[in-house]
KELOVO-643502 format. One record per residue: x, y negated, z of N, C-alpha, C, O in turn; residue number from 1. Coordinates in steps of 0.1 Angstrom, whole numbers, always signed. Example, Ala and Ser with C-alpha at 12.3 -4.5 7.8 and 13.67 -1.06 7.14 Angstrom:
! residues 2
{nxx: +132 nyy: +57 nzz: +78 caxx: +123 cayy: +45 cazz: +78 cxx: +132 cyy: +33 czz: +78 oxx: +142 oyy: +33 ozz: +85 i: 1} .
{nxx: +128 nyy: +22 nzz: +71 caxx: +137 cayy: +11 cazz: +71 cxx: +129 cyy: +0 czz: +79 oxx: +134 oyy: -11 ozz: +80 i: 2} .
! end
This chain:
! residues 118
{nxx: +9 nyy: +12 nzz: +0 caxx: +0 cayy: +0 cazz: +0 cxx: +9 cyy: -12 czz: +0 oxx: +19 oyy: -13 ozz: +7 i: 1} .
{nxx: +5 nyy: -22 nzz: -8 caxx: +13 cayy: -34 cazz: -9 cxx: +12 cyy: -42 czz: +4 oxx: +2 oyy: -43 ozz: +10 i: 2} .
{nxx: +23 nyy: -49 nzz: +7 caxx: +23 cayy: -57 cazz: +19 cxx: +14 cyy: -70 czz: +17 oxx: +9 oyy: -75 ozz: +27 i: 3} .
{nxx: +13 nyy: -74 nzz: +5 caxx: +4 cayy: -85 cazz: +2 cxx: -10 cyy: -81 czz: +4 oxx: -18 oyy: -89 ozz: +9 i: 4} .
{nxx: -14 nyy: -69 nzz: +1 caxx: -27 cayy: -64 cazz: +4 cxx: -30 cyy: -63 czz: +19 oxx: -41 oyy: -66 ozz: +23 i: 5} .
{nxx: -20 nyy: -58 nzz: +26 caxx: -21 cayy: -57 cazz: +41 cxx: -23 cyy: -71 czz: +46 oxx: -31 oyy: -73 ozz: +55 i: 6} .
{nxx: -16 nyy: -81 nzz: +41 caxx: -17 cayy: -95 cazz: +45 cxx: -32 cyy: -100 czz: +43 oxx: -37 oyy: -106 ozz: +52 i: 7} .
{nxx: -37 nyy: -97 nzz: +32 caxx: -51 cayy: -101 cazz: +29 cxx: -61 cyy: -93 czz: +38 oxx: -70 oyy: -99 ozz: +44 i: 8} .
{nxx: -59 nyy: -80 nzz: +40 caxx: -68 cayy: -72 cazz: +48 cxx: -68 cyy: -77 czz: +63 oxx: -78 oyy: -78 ozz: +69 i: 9} .
{nxx: -56 nyy: -81 nzz: +68 caxx: -55 cayy: -86 cazz: +82 cxx: -61 cyy: -100 czz: +84 oxx: -67 oyy: -103 ozz: +94 i: 10} .
{nxx: -61 nyy: -108 nzz: +73 caxx: -65 cayy: -122 cazz: +75 cxx: -79 cyy: -125 czz: +70 oxx: -85 oyy: -135 ozz: +74 i: 11} .
{nxx: -84 nyy: -117 nzz: +61 caxx: -98 cayy: -120 cazz: +56 cxx: -108 cyy: -121 czz: +67 oxx: -117 oyy: -130 ozz: +67 i: 12} .
{nxx: -108 nyy: -111 nzz: +77 caxx: -118 cayy: -113 cazz: +88 cxx: -117 cyy: -126 czz: +95 oxx: -127 oyy: -132 ozz: +99 i: 13} .
{nxx: -105 nyy: -131 nzz: +98 caxx: -104 cayy: -144 cazz: +105 cxx: -109 cyy: -155 czz: +96 oxx: -116 oyy: -164 ozz: +102 i: 14} .
{nxx: -106 nyy: -155 nzz: +83 caxx: -111 cayy: -165 cazz: +75 cxx: -126 cyy: -165 czz: +73 oxx: -132 oyy: -176 ozz: +74 i: 15} .
{nxx: -132 nyy: -153 nzz: +72 caxx: -146 cayy: -152 cazz: +71 cxx: -153 cyy: -157 czz: +84 oxx: -163 oyy: -164 ozz: +84 i: 16} .
{nxx: -147 nyy: -153 nzz: +96 caxx: -152 cayy: -157 cazz: +109 cxx: -152 cyy: -172 czz: +110 oxx: -161 oyy: -179 ozz: +115 i: 17} .
{nxx: -141 nyy: -178 nzz: +105 caxx: -139 cayy: -193 cazz: +106 cxx: -150 cyy: -200 czz: +97 oxx: -156 oyy: -209 ozz: +101 i: 18} .
{nxx: -152 nyy: -195 nzz: +85 caxx: -161 cayy: -200 cazz: +76 cxx: -176 cyy: -199 czz: +81 oxx: -184 oyy: -208 ozz: +80 i: 19} .
{nxx: -179 nyy: -187 nzz: +87 caxx: -192 cayy: -185 cazz: +93 cxx: -194 cyy: -194 czz: +105 oxx: -205 oyy: -200 ozz: +107 i: 20} .
{nxx: -184 nyy: -196 nzz: +113 caxx: -185 cayy: -205 cazz: +124 cxx: -188 cyy: -220 czz: +120 oxx: -196 oyy: -227 ozz: +126 i: 21} .
{nxx: -181 nyy: -224 nzz: +110 caxx: -182 cayy: -237 cazz: +104 cxx: -197 cyy: -239 czz: +99 oxx: -203 oyy: -249 ozz: +101 i: 22} .
{nxx: -201 nyy: -229 nzz: +92 caxx: -215 cayy: -229 cazz: +86 cxx: -225 cyy: -230 czz: +97 oxx: -235 oyy: -237 ozz: +96 i: 23} .
{nxx: -224 nyy: -222 nzz: +107 caxx: -233 cayy: -222 cazz: +118 cxx: -234 cyy: -236 czz: +125 oxx: -244 oyy: -241 ozz: +128 i: 24} .
{nxx: -222 nyy: -241 nzz: +128 caxx: -221 cayy: -255 cazz: +134 cxx: -228 cyy: -265 czz: +125 oxx: -234 oyy: -274 ozz: +130 i: 25} .
{nxx: -226 nyy: -264 nzz: +112 caxx: -232 cayy: -273 cazz: +103 cxx: -247 cyy: -272 czz: +102 oxx: -254 oyy: -282 ozz: +103 i: 26} .
{nxx: -252 nyy: -260 nzz: +102 caxx: -266 cayy: -257 cazz: +102 cxx: -273 cyy: -261 czz: +115 oxx: -285 oyy: -265 ozz: +115 i: 27} .
{nxx: -266 nyy: -261 nzz: +126 caxx: -271 cayy: -265 cazz: +139 cxx: -271 cyy: -280 czz: +140 oxx: -275 oyy: -286 ozz: +150 i: 28} .
{nxx: -265 nyy: -287 nzz: +131 caxx: -264 cayy: -302 cazz: +131 cxx: -252 cyy: -307 czz: +140 oxx: -252 oyy: -319 ozz: +143 i: 29} .
{nxx: -243 nyy: -298 nzz: +143 caxx: -232 cayy: -302 cazz: +152 cxx: -220 cyy: -308 czz: +144 oxx: -211 oyy: -313 ozz: +149 i: 30} .
{nxx: -220 nyy: -306 nzz: +130 caxx: -210 cayy: -310 cazz: +122 cxx: -216 cyy: -319 czz: +111 oxx: -226 oyy: -316 ozz: +105 i: 31} .
{nxx: -209 nyy: -330 nzz: +108 caxx: -213 cayy: -338 cazz: +96 cxx: -210 cyy: -331 czz: +83 oxx: -201 oyy: -322 ozz: +83 i: 32} .
{nxx: -216 nyy: -336 nzz: +73 caxx: -213 cayy: -330 cazz: +60 cxx: -198 cyy: -332 czz: +56 oxx: -192 oyy: -323 ozz: +50 i: 33} .
{nxx: -193 nyy: -343 nzz: +59 caxx: -178 cayy: -346 cazz: +56 cxx: -169 cyy: -336 czz: +64 oxx: -160 oyy: -331 ozz: +58 i: 34} .
{nxx: -172 nyy: -334 nzz: +77 caxx: -163 cayy: -325 cazz: +84 cxx: -165 cyy: -311 czz: +79 oxx: -156 oyy: -303 ozz: +79 i: 35} .
{nxx: -178 nyy: -307 nzz: +76 caxx: -180 cayy: -294 cazz: +71 cxx: -173 cyy: -291 czz: +58 oxx: -166 oyy: -281 ozz: +57 i: 36} .
{nxx: -173 nyy: -301 nzz: +49 caxx: -166 cayy: -299 cazz: +36 cxx: -151 cyy: -298 czz: +39 oxx: -144 oyy: -291 ozz: +32 i: 37} .
{nxx: -146 nyy: -307 nzz: +48 caxx: -131 cayy: -307 cazz: +50 cxx: -126 cyy: -294 czz: +56 oxx: -117 oyy: -288 ozz: +52 i: 38} .
{nxx: -134 nyy: -289 nzz: +67 caxx: -129 cayy: -277 cazz: +73 cxx: -131 cyy: -265 czz: +64 oxx: -123 oyy: -256 ozz: +64 i: 39} .
{nxx: -142 nyy: -265 nzz: +56 caxx: -144 cayy: -254 cazz: +46 cxx: -132 cyy: -254 czz: +36 oxx: -127 oyy: -243 ozz: +33 i: 40} .
{nxx: -129 nyy: -265 nzz: +31 caxx: -118 cayy: -266 cazz: +21 cxx: -105 cyy: -261 czz: +27 oxx: -97 oyy: -255 ozz: +20 i: 41} .
{nxx: -102 nyy: -265 nzz: +40 caxx: -90 cayy: -260 cazz: +46 cxx: -89 cyy: -245 czz: +46 oxx: -79 oyy: -239 ozz: +42 i: 42} .
{nxx: -100 nyy: -238 nzz: +51 caxx: -100 cayy: -224 cazz: +51 cxx: -99 cyy: -217 czz: +37 oxx: -94 oyy: -207 ozz: +36 i: 43} .
{nxx: -106 nyy: -224 nzz: +28 caxx: -105 cayy: -218 cazz: +14 cxx: -91 cyy: -220 czz: +8 oxx: -87 oyy: -211 ozz: +0 i: 44} .
{nxx: -84 nyy: -231 nzz: +11 caxx: -71 cayy: -232 cazz: +7 cxx: -61 cyy: -222 czz: +13 oxx: -53 oyy: -217 ozz: +6 i: 45} .
{nxx: -64 nyy: -219 nzz: +26 caxx: -56 cayy: -209 cazz: +32 cxx: -58 cyy: -195 czz: +26 oxx: -49 oyy: -188 ozz: +23 i: 46} .
{nxx: -71 nyy: -192 nzz: +22 caxx: -74 cayy: -180 cazz: +16 cxx: -68 cyy: -179 czz: +2 oxx: -62 oyy: -169 ozz: -2 i: 47} .
{nxx: -69 nyy: -190 nzz: -6 caxx: -63 cayy: -191 cazz: -19 cxx: -48 cyy: -189 czz: -18 oxx: -42 oyy: -182 ozz: -27 i: 48} .
{nxx: -41 nyy: -195 nzz: -8 caxx: -27 cayy: -193 cazz: -7 cxx: -23 cyy: -179 czz: -4 oxx: -13 oyy: -174 ozz: -9 i: 49} .
{nxx: -31 nyy: -172 nzz: +4 caxx: -28 cayy: -158 cazz: +7 cxx: -31 cyy: -149 czz: -5 oxx: -23 oyy: -140 ozz: -8 i: 50} .
{nxx: -41 nyy: -152 nzz: -12 caxx: -45 cayy: -144 cazz: -24 cxx: -35 cyy: -146 czz: -35 oxx: -33 oyy: -137 ozz: -43 i: 51} .
{nxx: -29 nyy: -157 nzz: -36 caxx: -20 cayy: -160 cazz: -47 cxx: -5 cyy: -159 czz: -43 oxx: +4 oyy: -162 ozz: -51 i: 52} .
{nxx: -2 nyy: -154 nzz: -31 caxx: +12 cayy: -152 cazz: -27 cxx: +20 cyy: -143 czz: -36 oxx: +31 oyy: -146 ozz: -40 i: 53} .
{nxx: +14 nyy: -132 nzz: -39 caxx: +21 cayy: -122 cazz: -47 cxx: +23 cyy: -127 czz: -62 oxx: +35 oyy: -126 ozz: -66 i: 54} .
{nxx: +13 nyy: -132 nzz: -69 caxx: +16 cayy: -137 cazz: -82 cxx: +26 cyy: -149 czz: -82 oxx: +34 oyy: -150 ozz: -91 i: 55} .
{nxx: +25 nyy: -158 nzz: -72 caxx: +35 cayy: -169 cazz: -71 cxx: +49 cyy: -163 czz: -70 oxx: +58 oyy: -168 ozz: -76 i: 56} .
{nxx: +51 nyy: -153 nzz: -61 caxx: +64 cayy: -148 cazz: -58 cxx: +69 cyy: -141 czz: -71 oxx: +81 oyy: -143 ozz: -75 i: 57} .
{nxx: +61 nyy: -133 nzz: -78 caxx: +65 cayy: -127 cazz: -90 cxx: +69 cyy: -137 czz: -101 oxx: +79 oyy: -135 ozz: -108 i: 58} .
{nxx: +62 nyy: -148 nzz: -102 caxx: +65 cayy: -158 cazz: -112 cxx: +78 cyy: -165 czz: -108 oxx: +87 oyy: -166 ozz: -117 i: 59} .
{nxx: +80 nyy: -168 nzz: -96 caxx: +92 cayy: -175 cazz: -92 cxx: +104 cyy: -165 czz: -93 oxx: +115 oyy: -170 ozz: -98 i: 60} .
{nxx: +103 nyy: -153 nzz: -90 caxx: +114 cayy: -143 cazz: -91 cxx: +117 cyy: -140 czz: -105 oxx: +129 oyy: -139 ozz: -109 i: 61} .
{nxx: +107 nyy: -139 nzz: -114 caxx: +110 cayy: -136 cazz: -128 cxx: +116 cyy: -147 czz: -135 oxx: +123 oyy: -145 ozz: -145 i: 62} .
{nxx: +114 nyy: -160 nzz: -131 caxx: +120 cayy: -171 cazz: -137 cxx: +132 cyy: -176 czz: -130 oxx: +137 oyy: -188 ozz: -132 i: 63} .
{nxx: +138 nyy: -168 nzz: -122 caxx: +150 cayy: -171 cazz: -114 cxx: +149 cyy: -184 czz: -106 oxx: +159 oyy: -191 ozz: -105 i: 64} .
{nxx: +137 nyy: -186 nzz: -100 caxx: +135 cayy: -198 cazz: -92 cxx: +138 cyy: -195 czz: -77 oxx: +140 oyy: -204 ozz: -69 i: 65} .
{nxx: +138 nyy: -182 nzz: -74 caxx: +140 cayy: -177 cazz: -60 cxx: +148 cyy: -164 czz: -60 oxx: +146 oyy: -156 ozz: -69 i: 66} .
{nxx: +157 nyy: -162 nzz: -51 caxx: +164 cayy: -150 cazz: -49 cxx: +161 cyy: -143 czz: -36 oxx: +168 oyy: -134 ozz: -32 i: 67} .
{nxx: +150 nyy: -147 nzz: -30 caxx: +146 cayy: -141 cazz: -18 cxx: +140 cyy: -127 czz: -20 oxx: +135 oyy: -123 ozz: -31 i: 68} .
{nxx: +139 nyy: -119 nzz: -9 caxx: +133 cayy: -106 cazz: -9 cxx: +118 cyy: -108 czz: -9 oxx: +113 oyy: -118 ozz: -5 i: 69} .
{nxx: +111 nyy: -97 nzz: -13 caxx: +96 cayy: -98 cazz: -13 cxx: +92 cyy: -98 czz: +2 oxx: +100 oyy: -97 ozz: +11 i: 70} .
{nxx: +79 nyy: -100 nzz: +4 caxx: +73 cayy: -101 cazz: +17 cxx: +77 cyy: -89 czz: +26 oxx: +74 oyy: -78 ozz: +22 i: 71} .
{nxx: +82 nyy: -91 nzz: +38 caxx: +85 cayy: -80 cazz: +47 cxx: +73 cyy: -78 czz: +56 oxx: +64 oyy: -87 ozz: +57 i: 72} .
{nxx: +74 nyy: -67 nzz: +63 caxx: +63 cayy: -65 cazz: +73 cxx: +63 cyy: -75 czz: +84 oxx: +52 oyy: -79 ozz: +89 i: 73} .
{nxx: +75 nyy: -80 nzz: +88 caxx: +76 cayy: -90 cazz: +98 cxx: +69 cyy: -103 czz: +93 oxx: +62 oyy: -110 ozz: +101 i: 74} .
{nxx: +71 nyy: -106 nzz: +80 caxx: +64 cayy: -118 cazz: +75 cxx: +49 cyy: -117 czz: +75 oxx: +42 oyy: -126 ozz: +78 i: 75} .
{nxx: +44 nyy: -105 nzz: +72 caxx: +30 cayy: -102 cazz: +73 cxx: +25 cyy: -105 czz: +87 oxx: +14 oyy: -112 ozz: +88 i: 76} .
{nxx: +31 nyy: -100 nzz: +97 caxx: +27 cayy: -101 cazz: +111 cxx: +28 cyy: -116 czz: +115 oxx: +19 oyy: -121 ozz: +122 i: 77} .
{nxx: +39 nyy: -123 nzz: +110 caxx: +41 cayy: -137 cazz: +114 cxx: +30 cyy: -146 czz: +108 oxx: +25 oyy: -154 ozz: +114 i: 78} .
{nxx: +27 nyy: -144 nzz: +95 caxx: +17 cayy: -151 cazz: +88 cxx: +3 cyy: -149 czz: +95 oxx: -5 oyy: -158 ozz: +97 i: 79} .
{nxx: +0 nyy: -136 nzz: +98 caxx: -12 cayy: -133 cazz: +105 cxx: -13 cyy: -140 czz: +118 oxx: -24 oyy: -145 ozz: +122 i: 80} .
{nxx: -2 nyy: -140 nzz: +126 caxx: -2 cayy: -147 cazz: +138 cxx: -5 cyy: -162 czz: +137 oxx: -12 oyy: -168 ozz: +145 i: 81} .
{nxx: +1 nyy: -168 nzz: +127 caxx: -1 cayy: -182 cazz: +125 cxx: -16 cyy: -185 czz: +122 oxx: -21 oyy: -195 ozz: +127 i: 82} .
{nxx: -22 nyy: -177 nzz: +113 caxx: -36 cayy: -179 cazz: +110 cxx: -45 cyy: -176 czz: +122 oxx: -55 oyy: -183 ozz: +124 i: 83} .
{nxx: -41 nyy: -166 nzz: +130 caxx: -48 cayy: -164 cazz: +142 cxx: -48 cyy: -176 czz: +152 oxx: -58 oyy: -180 ozz: +158 i: 84} .
{nxx: -36 nyy: -182 nzz: +153 caxx: -35 cayy: -194 cazz: +161 cxx: -43 cyy: -205 czz: +156 oxx: -50 oyy: -213 ozz: +163 i: 85} .
{nxx: -43 nyy: -207 nzz: +142 caxx: -52 cayy: -217 cazz: +136 cxx: -67 cyy: -215 czz: +139 oxx: -74 oyy: -224 ozz: +142 i: 86} .
{nxx: -71 nyy: -202 nzz: +138 caxx: -85 cayy: -198 cazz: +141 cxx: -88 cyy: -202 czz: +155 oxx: -99 oyy: -208 ozz: +158 i: 87} .
{nxx: -79 nyy: -198 nzz: +165 caxx: -82 cayy: -200 cazz: +179 cxx: -82 cyy: -215 czz: +182 oxx: -90 oyy: -220 ozz: +190 i: 88} .
{nxx: -73 nyy: -223 nzz: +176 caxx: -73 cayy: -237 cazz: +178 cxx: -86 cyy: -244 czz: +173 oxx: -91 oyy: -253 ozz: +179 i: 89} .
{nxx: -91 nyy: -239 nzz: +161 caxx: -103 cayy: -244 cazz: +156 cxx: -115 cyy: -241 czz: +165 oxx: -123 oyy: -250 ozz: +167 i: 90} .
{nxx: -116 nyy: -229 nzz: +170 caxx: -126 cayy: -225 cazz: +180 cxx: -125 cyy: -234 czz: +192 oxx: -136 oyy: -238 ozz: +198 i: 91} .
{nxx: -113 nyy: -236 nzz: +197 caxx: -111 cayy: -244 cazz: +209 cxx: -116 cyy: -258 czz: +207 oxx: -122 oyy: -265 ozz: +215 i: 92} .
{nxx: -112 nyy: -264 nzz: +195 caxx: -116 cayy: -277 cazz: +192 cxx: -132 cyy: -279 czz: +192 oxx: -137 oyy: -288 ozz: +196 i: 93} .
{nxx: -138 nyy: -269 nzz: +186 caxx: -153 cayy: -269 cazz: +185 cxx: -159 cyy: -268 czz: +199 oxx: -168 oyy: -276 ozz: +202 i: 94} .
{nxx: -153 nyy: -260 nzz: +208 caxx: -158 cayy: -259 cazz: +222 cxx: -156 cyy: -272 czz: +229 oxx: -164 oyy: -276 ozz: +237 i: 95} .
{nxx: -144 nyy: -278 nzz: +227 caxx: -142 cayy: -291 cazz: +234 cxx: -151 cyy: -302 czz: +229 oxx: -156 oyy: -310 ozz: +237 i: 96} .
{nxx: -154 nyy: -302 nzz: +216 caxx: -163 cayy: -312 cazz: +211 cxx: -177 cyy: -310 czz: +217 oxx: -184 oyy: -320 ozz: +220 i: 97} .
{nxx: -181 nyy: -297 nzz: +218 caxx: -194 cayy: -294 cazz: +224 cxx: -195 cyy: -299 czz: +239 oxx: -205 oyy: -305 ozz: +243 i: 98} .
{nxx: -184 nyy: -296 nzz: +246 caxx: -184 cayy: -300 cazz: +260 cxx: -184 cyy: -315 czz: +262 oxx: -190 oyy: -321 ozz: +270 i: 99} .
{nxx: -176 nyy: -322 nzz: +253 caxx: -176 cayy: -337 cazz: +253 cxx: -190 cyy: -343 czz: +251 oxx: -195 oyy: -352 ozz: +257 i: 100} .
{nxx: -197 nyy: -337 nzz: +241 caxx: -210 cayy: -341 cazz: +238 cxx: -220 cyy: -339 czz: +249 oxx: -228 oyy: -347 ozz: +252 i: 101} .
{nxx: -218 nyy: -327 nzz: +256 caxx: -227 cayy: -324 cazz: +267 cxx: -224 cyy: -334 czz: +279 oxx: -234 oyy: -338 ozz: +285 i: 102} .
{nxx: -212 nyy: -336 nzz: +282 caxx: -208 cayy: -346 cazz: +293 cxx: -214 cyy: -360 czz: +290 oxx: -219 oyy: -367 ozz: +298 i: 103} .
{nxx: -213 nyy: -364 nzz: +277 caxx: -218 cayy: -377 cazz: +273 cxx: -233 cyy: -378 czz: +275 oxx: -238 oyy: -388 ozz: +280 i: 104} .
{nxx: -240 nyy: -367 nzz: +271 caxx: -254 cayy: -367 cazz: +273 cxx: -258 cyy: -367 czz: +288 oxx: -267 oyy: -374 ozz: +292 i: 105} .
{nxx: -251 nyy: -359 nzz: +296 caxx: -254 cayy: -359 cazz: +310 cxx: -251 cyy: -373 czz: +316 oxx: -258 oyy: -378 ozz: +325 i: 106} .
{nxx: -240 nyy: -379 nzz: +312 caxx: -237 cayy: -393 cazz: +317 cxx: -248 cyy: -403 czz: +313 oxx: -252 oyy: -411 ozz: +321 i: 107} .
{nxx: -252 nyy: -402 nzz: +301 caxx: -263 cayy: -411 cazz: +297 cxx: -276 cyy: -408 czz: +305 oxx: -282 oyy: -418 ozz: +309 i: 108} .
{nxx: -279 nyy: -396 nzz: +307 caxx: -291 cayy: -393 cazz: +315 cxx: -290 cyy: -398 czz: +329 oxx: -299 oyy: -403 ozz: +335 i: 109} .
{nxx: -278 nyy: -396 nzz: +335 caxx: -276 cayy: -400 cazz: +349 cxx: -277 cyy: -416 czz: +349 oxx: -282 oyy: -421 ozz: +359 i: 110} .
{nxx: -271 nyy: -423 nzz: +340 caxx: -272 cayy: -437 cazz: +339 cxx: -286 cyy: -442 czz: +339 oxx: -290 oyy: -452 ozz: +345 i: 111} .
{nxx: -294 nyy: -435 nzz: +331 caxx: -308 cayy: -439 cazz: +329 cxx: -316 cyy: -437 czz: +343 oxx: -323 oyy: -445 ozz: +347 i: 112} .
{nxx: -313 nyy: -425 nzz: +349 caxx: -320 cayy: -422 cazz: +362 cxx: -316 cyy: -432 czz: +373 oxx: -324 oyy: -437 ozz: +381 i: 113} .
{nxx: -303 nyy: -436 nzz: +373 caxx: -298 cayy: -445 cazz: +383 cxx: -304 cyy: -459 czz: +381 oxx: -307 oyy: -466 ozz: +390 i: 114} .
{nxx: -305 nyy: -463 nzz: +368 caxx: -311 cayy: -476 cazz: +365 cxx: -326 cyy: -477 czz: +368 oxx: -331 oyy: -487 ozz: +372 i: 115} .
{nxx: -333 nyy: -466 nzz: +367 caxx: -347 cayy: -465 cazz: +370 cxx: -350 cyy: -466 czz: +385 oxx: -360 oyy: -472 ozz: +389 i: 116} .
{nxx: -341 nyy: -461 nzz: +393 caxx: -342 cayy: -462 cazz: +408 cxx: -341 cyy: -476 czz: +413 oxx: -347 oyy: -479 ozz: +423 i: 117} .
{nxx: -333 nyy: -484 nzz: +406 caxx: -331 cayy: -498 cazz: +411 cxx: -343 cyy: -506 czz: +408 oxx: -343 oyy: -518 ozz: +411 i: 118} .
! end
């Protein structure tokens, strides 16, 4: 099995999960259209980069543009780790934004209640 195929198999679930998460956030109204398109394009660019890694390498190697070895198993694990970190950072950012929104709503409600008592 090709290492490039292993790279795709390991990372496609993360990319699909990220895209589904972004779609759910957008459908729930928690993301603006601009943020939705931006985040979707980032994950699609990551997928395109992974899918085109082998053809790009073969093109560069056949035209003597690079003398590096093909993708090693360590490279596959390293790239998967980087994408996993990006996925977790994206999920953390979404959770922080949700908590900030919730604290802001609670603060606003508390301010209203305090002003009504006076």
